[in-house]
C-alpha positions in Angstrom: -10.4 11.4 -10.4 -12.2 12.7 -7.4 -10.7 11.6 -4.0 -13.0 9.5 -1.9 -11.8 9.8 1.6 -13.3 8.2 4.5 -14.2 9.8 7.8 -14.0 6.4 9.8 -11.8 6.4 12.9 -10.6 2.9 11.9 -6.9 2.8 11.5 -5.9 1.4 8.1 -2.3 0.4 7.6 -0.2 -2.0 5.6 1.9 -4.7 7.2 0.9 -7.5 9.7 -2.7 -8.2 10.4 -4.7 -10.7 12.6 -3.2 -13.4 10.6 0.4 -12.3 11.4 2.9 -11.2 8.7 2.3 -12.3 5.1 5.3 -14.2 3.5 5.2 -11.8 0.6 4.0 -8.5 2.2 3.8 -5.9 -0.6 1.5 -3.7 1.6 4.3 -2.0 3.7 7.3 0.0 2.4 10.2 -0.9 4.5 13.5 -1.6 2.7 12.9 -5.2 1.3 16.7 -6.0 1.0 16.7 -6.6 4.8 17.7 -5.0 8.1 20.8 -2.8 8.2 23.5 -5.1 9.8 25.2 -2.2 11.6 22.0 -1.0 13.1 21.2 -4.6 14.2 24.5 -4.8 15.9 23.8 -1.5 17.8 20.3 -2.8 18.9 21.9 -6.1 20.4 24.3 -3.9 22.5 21.8 -1.2 23.5 21.7 -0.5 27.3 18.0 -1.4 28.0 18.7 -1.6 31.7 18.7 2.2 32.1 16.6 5.1 30.9 18.1 7.3 28.1 19.2 10.7 28.7 15.8 12.5 29.1 17.1 15.5 27.0 18.7 13.2 24.4 21.5 15.6 24.4 24.1 13.5 22.5 21.5 12.1 20.1 20.2 15.6 19.2 23.7 16.9 18.7 24.5 13.9 16.4 21.4 14.3 14.4 21.8 18.1 14.1 25.5 17.6 12.8 24.3 15.1 10.2 21.6 17.5 8.8 23.8 20.6 9.3 21.3 22.4 11.6 21.5 23.7 15.2 20.9 21.0 18.0 18.0 23.2 19.3 16.0 22.6 16.1 15.8 18.8 16.7 12.6 17.3 18.2 12.7 13.7 19.3 9.6 11.6 18.6 8.2 8.2 19.4 7.2 7.6 15.8 6.0 9.6 12.8 2.5 8.9 13.9 3.1 10.1 17.3 4.6 13.5 16.2 1.8 13.9 13.6 -0.7 13.8 16.4 1.5 16.1 18.7 2.0 18.7 16.1 -1.8 18.7 15.3 -2.4 19.1 19.1 0.1 21.9 19.5 -1.2 23.7 16.4 -4.8 23.5 17.8 -3.6 24.7 21.3 -2.1 27.8 19.6 -5.5 28.7 18.0 -5.1 26.9 14.8 -8.3 26.1 12.9 -7.5 24.7 9.5 -5.3 21.9 8.1 -4.6 21.5 4.4 -3.9 18.0 3.2 -2.7 16.6 -0.1 -5.3 15.1 -2.5 -4.0 11.6 -1.5 -2.1 11.2 1.8 -1.4 9.2 4.9 -4.5 8.7 6.9 -2.9 9.9 10.2 -2.8 13.5 9.0 -6.6 13.5 8.8 -7.2 11.3 12.0 -5.0 13.8 14.0 -6.7 16.9 12.6 -10.3 15.4 13.3 -9.2 14.4 16.9 -8.5 18.1 17.6 -11.5 19.5 15.7 -9.5 21.1 12.9 -11.1 21.7 9.7 -9.7 19.5 7.0 -9.2 21.0 3.5 -7.7 19.7 0.2 -6.8 21.8 -2.9 -8.3 23.5 -4.5 -10.5 24.4 -1.5 -9.7 27.9 -0.1 -7.9 28.2 3.2 -6.3 30.8 5.3 -2.6 31.6 5.4 -2.4 30.4 9.0 -3.4 26.8 8.0 -1.3 23.8 8.9 -0.1 22.3 5.7 1.0 18.6 5.5 3.2 17.4 2.6 5.1 14.3 1.9 7.7 13.8 -0.7 8.0 11.2 -2.2 4.4 11.2 -1.6 2.4 8.5 0.1 0.8 6.5 -1.6 2.0 7.6 -5.0 5.7 8.0 -4.4 5.6 11.1 -6.4 6.7 14.8 -6.2 4.3 16.7 -3.8 2.1 19.3 -5.8 2.4 22.8 -4.7 5.2 22.0 -2.2 7.2 25.1 -3.1 4.0 27.2 -2.6 3.2 25.6 0.7 6.9 26.1 2.0 6.5 29.8 1.1 3.2 30.2 2.6 2.7 32.0 6.1 1.3 29.1 8.2 3.4 26.1 9.4 4.2 23.5 6.8 5.3 20.0 7.7 7.3 18.0 5.2 7.1 14.4 5.9 10.3 12.8 4.6 9.5 9.2 5.5 10.6 7.9 1.9 13.3 10.5 1.1 16.1 8.0 2.3 14.4 5.4 0.0 14.2 7.6 -3.2 15.1 5.6 -6.2 14.4 8.2 -8.9 13.8 12.0 -9.3 14.9 14.8 -7.2 13.5 16.7 -4.1 11.4 19.7 -5.0 12.9 21.9 -2.2 16.5 23.1 -2.1 18.4 23.4 1.2 17.2 26.9 1.9 13.6 26.1 1.2 13.6 23.0 3.4 15.0 25.1 6.3 11.7 27.0 6.1 9.4 24.0 6.8 9.2 21.4 9.6 11.0 18.3 8.5 9.8 14.9 9.8 12.4 12.0 9.5 11.6 8.3 10.2 14.7 6.2 9.4 13.3 2.8 10.4 11.9 2.2 6.9 15.1 2.8 5.2 16.9 0.7 7.7 14.5 -2.1 7.2 13.4 -2.0 10.9 9.9 -0.7 11.0 9.4 -2.6 14.3 11.7 0.0 16.0 9.6 3.0 16.7 11.7 6.2 16.6 11.6 9.4 14.6 12.6 13.1 14.8 11.5 16.4 13.5 13.6 19.4 12.5 12.0 22.7 13.3 12.3 25.6 10.7 15.0 28.3 11.1 14.2 31.5 12.8 12.0 32.6 15.7 8.7 32.1 14.0 8.7 28.5 14.8 9.4 28.8 18.4 5.9 29.0 19.9 4.9 25.7 18.1 8.2 24.1 19.1 7.7 25.0 22.7 4.2 23.6 22.7 5.5 20.4 21.1 8.1 20.0 23.8 5.5 20.6 26.6 3.2 17.9 25.0 6.0 15.4 24.8 5.9 12.5 27.2 9.0 11.7 29.2 11.5 9.5 27.3 9.4 9.3 24.1 12.2 7.1 22.6 13.8 4.1 24.4 17.2 2.8 24.4 16.6 0.8 21.1 15.1 3.8 19.4 18.1 5.8 20.4 20.5 3.2 19.1 18.6 3.2 15.7 18.7 7.0 15.3 22.3 7.2 16.4 23.5 4.6 14.0 21.5 5.3 10.9 23.4 8.5 10.3 26.8 6.8 10.5 29.0 6.2 7.5 28.5 2.4 7.7 24.8 2.5 7.6 24.7 5.1 5.0 27.0 3.0 2.8 24.8 0.0 3.3 21.7 2.1 2.3 23.3 3.2 -0.8 24.1 -0.3 -1.9 20.6 -1.5 -1.1 19.2 1.4 -3.2 20.9 0.0 -6.2 19.3 -3.5 -5.6 15.9 -1.8 -5.0 16.1 0.0 -8.4 16.7 -3.3 -10.1 13.8 -5.1 -8.4 11.5 -2.2 -9.0 12.0 -2.2 -12.8 11.4 -6.0 -12.6 8.3 -5.6 -10.4 6.8 -3.0 -12.7 7.3 -5.1 -15.8 5.7 -8.0 -14.1 2.7 -6.0 -13.0 2.3 -4.7 -16.6 2.5 -8.1 -18.1 -0.7 -9.0 -15.9 -2.4 -6.1 -17.6 -2.0 -3.7 -14.5 -1.6 0.0 -15.2 1.4 1.1 -13.1 1.6 4.8 -11.9 4.9 6.7 -11.8 6.8 6.7 -8.6 10.1 7.9 -7.4 10.2 5.7 -4.3 10.5 2.0 -3.4 6.8 1.4 -4.0 4.3 2.4 -6.6 0.6 2.2 -7.1 -1.2 0.3 -9.9 -4.7 -0.2 -11.2 -5.3 -3.9 -11.3 -7.1 -5.6 -14.1 -9.8 -7.0 -11.7 -10.9 -5.7 -8.3 -8.2 -6.5 -5.7 -10.8 -6.9 -2.9 -12.5 -9.8 -4.8 -9.1 -11.7 -4.5 -7.6 -10.3 -1.4 -8.7 -13.2 0.9 -7.4 -15.8 -1.6 -4.1 -14.1 -2.0 -3.8 -13.6 1.8 -4.3 -17.3 2.3 -1.4 -17.9 -0.2 0.8 -15.5 2.0 0.5 -12.4 -0.3 -0.8 -9.2 0.8 -1.2 -5.7 -1.2 -2.4 -2.5 0.1 -5.8 -1.4 -1.2 -5.8 2.3 -2.0 -9.4 3.0 -1.5 -8.8 4.7 1.9 -6.2 7.0 0.1 -8.9 8.2 -2.2 -7.7 5.8 -5.2 -10.3 3.1 -5.5 -9.4 0.4 -7.9 -5.7 0.7 -7.1 -3.2 -1.1 -5.0 0.1 0.0 -3.5 3.0 -2.3 -3.7 6.3 -2.1 -1.9 9.1 -3.3 -4.1 9.9 -6.9 -3.0 12.6 -9.5 -4.3 11.9 -11.4 -7.6 10.8 -14.5 -5.7 8.0 -12.6 -4.1 7.1 -11.0 -7.4 6.7 -14.4 -9.1 4.6 -15.5 -6.3 2.3 -12.7 -6.7 1.9 -13.3 -10.4 1.3 -17.0 -9.9 -1.3 -16.4 -7.1 -3.0 -13.6 -9.1 -3.1 -15.9 -12.2 -4.7 -18.7 -10.2 -7.2 -16.4 -8.6 -8.2 -15.2 -12.1 -8.6 -18.8 -13.4 -10.9 -19.7 -10.4 -13.1 -16.6 -11.0 -13.8 -17.6 -14.6 -17.3 -19.0 -15.2 
């Protein structure tokens, strides 16, 4: 299948729209078991009356200890999208010219590259060793292992591994071992795993060694003051604690059960479900989603159309509870019946 990527500057995301949040929102991939209670408690007690430490000293040390890396490798970010744009800017400022993207990927990689005049390439297009490589595993939108990740990690130019869904991995194993991961930029966004996508906070881990220092220095110079506020700090500090990690482990067991049920339900409607290791999957629907999207939205149901990912005819579905799954089946069945001549 040939990807059909758009060059529009429009921002396409799942989640709330002009009508608000759908009752049964399959279009976004946050943890559907709910928000982590221990993080919620930390948010309620966060000191929003004062600025955070502008250097995020204690936070960076805590994150570094959790990942087993040096504190100077931690780069605090306002969100995944913010650091994606900042990395692209820093790469361009350093003389970079080419960006290599997966065949199907999060649109902000391309938007950021285009904003800085970088040439966007996708395999098997030829590219220079100094190209900036974006990878995501489990991948978006497919939730699969990233093709050529090991090769990208060993290449000469900077490689960024987006780990937005690693904490929500339900199956499979990571392609990179610890040593290989230390050679790439790691991007962590725990708000999805904690069921709190409305809290914007993220961080990157720079690769080991001196080679990454120039890019990291440009990233620090491009950062705004206090990119993360008190509530973002509370999220990042708390998600690495034992209580939050134990809650996450329990939620993954529930999500595995829901995912199996949801795939079976979609297949019962004649949909072709693609494999996925994460808390979401893509499916080719038995009828075009766009023909039924408005009716489903009116009934409180929203899916993520995958045309912008280069997967026309497919939708992406975050795993939701059984009652939401049943609502989807009933609404889709009604829409099919109304479409019959």
